[in-house]
C-alpha positions in Angstrom: 95.1 46.1 306.4 92.2 44.0 306.6 88.9 45.7 305.2 87.2 44.9 308.5 89.6 46.8 310.2 89.7 49.8 307.9 85.9 50.0 308.4 86.1 49.8 312.1 88.6 52.6 312.2 86.5 54.8 309.9 83.5 54.1 312.1 85.3 55.1 315.1 86.7 58.3 313.8 83.2 59.1 312.2 81.5 58.5 315.5 84.2 60.1 317.9 82.9 63.1 319.7 86.3 64.3 320.6 89.8 64.3 319.2 91.1 62.9 322.3 90.4 59.4 321.9 91.6 56.2 323.7 90.7 52.5 322.7 90.8 49.9 325.2 91.7 46.5 323.6 91.8 43.2 325.4 94.7 40.9 324.5 97.1 43.3 323.0 99.9 40.9 323.4 98.0 37.8 321.8 94.8 37.7 319.8 94.3 41.4 319.8 97.8 42.4 318.6 96.8 42.9 314.8 93.9 45.3 315.9 96.2 47.2 318.5 98.9 47.5 315.7 96.4 48.7 313.2 94.9 51.4 315.6 98.2 52.7 316.6 99.3 52.7 313.1 96.1 55.0 312.5 97.5 57.5 315.2 95.0 56.5 317.8 96.1 55.6 321.5 95.7 52.3 322.6 95.6 50.8 326.2 95.3 47.3 327.5 91.8 46.6 328.7 91.7 44.7 331.9 89.4 41.9 332.5 86.7 42.7 335.0 87.2 40.9 338.5 84.8 38.0 339.0 83.4 39.9 342.0 82.2 42.4 339.7 80.6 40.1 337.1 79.0 37.9 339.8 75.4 37.6 339.3 75.5 39.1 335.7 76.6 35.9 333.9 79.2 35.9 331.2 78.4 37.8 328.1 80.6 40.0 325.7 78.4 43.0 326.1 78.6 42.8 329.9 82.4 42.3 329.9 82.9 45.2 327.4 80.7 47.5 329.6 82.7 46.4 332.6 86.1 47.0 330.7 85.0 50.4 329.8 84.1 51.2 333.4 87.4 50.1 334.7 89.2 52.0 331.9 87.3 55.2 332.7 88.5 54.9 336.3 92.2 54.9 335.4 94.5 57.8 336.1 95.2 59.3 332.6 98.8 59.6 333.6 99.3 56.0 334.2 97.3 54.4 331.6 98.3 50.7 330.9 99.9 50.6 327.4 100.6 47.4 325.4 104.0 46.0 325.5 103.8 43.5 322.7 106.1 44.7 320.1 109.7 45.3 319.7 112.7 44.0 321.7 110.7 43.2 324.7 108.3 40.9 323.0 111.3 39.2 321.0 113.0 38.5 324.4 109.8 37.1 326.0 109.5 34.7 323.0 113.0 33.6 323.3 113.1 33.2 327.1 109.7 31.0 326.8 111.2 28.8 324.1 114.5 28.5 326.3 112.5 27.2 329.2 110.5 24.8 326.9 113.9 23.3 325.9 115.3 23.2 329.5 112.0 21.6 330.8 112.3 17.6 331.2 110.1 15.8 328.3 106.6 15.1 329.2 105.7 11.4 329.4 104.0 10.0 326.4 102.4 6.7 325.8 103.8 6.8 322.2 107.5 6.8 321.3 108.6 8.4 318.2 109.2 5.0 316.7 105.8 3.8 317.4 103.7 6.9 316.9 101.1 6.3 314.3 102.8 3.1 313.1 100.9 0.1 312.4 102.1 -2.7 314.6 101.5 -5.5 312.1 104.4 -7.1 310.8 105.1 -6.0 307.1 106.1 -8.9 304.7 108.6 -7.9 301.8 106.8 -7.6 298.5 
């Protein structure tokens, strides 16, 4: 586990005011998956943090502290029996990746100005040595 995540987990546990702790992490199926896995492995509950709706952000601009505050408010309003848990591991994730790759293979090739034979090649005629 990276030292930064170990330090973060130590800080969370040290500052937790209750043994019932839930961490809302955005992007648990993409860029936040490493953190979500580490937090889960440490025995803490992880939920997927939903991004605030634009209507809630209107007039406040875009900033990480504002979005973090809005994400906390959204998480606190959730029904405790129906928390959005991450679904990024295991068979479901493997199947999602396979289906995505299959769709890419079935899709028609995208038009390109360069062909495989001319891509990056110098168009000058080379004379034999």
